N, C-alpha and C positions, 0 to 999 in steps of 0.2 A: 243814495250809495255814490252817488259823483258830486254832490255836496262836500258829504265826507272826503273827498278824494282831493276834492278842490281844494279845503281848509287844511288839509293836510300837507299839499305843496306847497300852498301861501307859507303855512308856519314852517317849512324844511326849508324855505327860501329866505325867509327871516331870519333863521339861526344859522344860518351863511352870514349873513350880511353882518347879525351882531358879532360874530366870532373874528370876521374880520377885520372889525372895528374894535376890537378889544373889549366889545359889551359884557365882560362875561354873566352877570347877573342877569339879562336878558336873553342871553344867549342859553341858558338853564332854564330861563323860563319858557323858552321855545321848544325846547325838545321834553319838558313835560306837555306841553298841548301836543306837540307830536305824536306821545305817547297817549296823551288821551285818544286821540284822534285814531291813531290804528288801531288800540283795544274797542272800540267801536266797531269801528270795521269788520274786524274780526268778529265778534259777536254776532252783528248782522248775518256774516257770510253763515255763520254758524247755526243761523235757525231757517 
């Protein structure tokens, strides 16, 4: 769970940086990555 949280935070920080730099496609990819980690964390908590 700690690893997923860490990876989620890294993806979040990356998405913020991509948005600041105007890299829209990289920003959207980072959001997709964040969503994937968020779903995995919810699945782990649910079990």
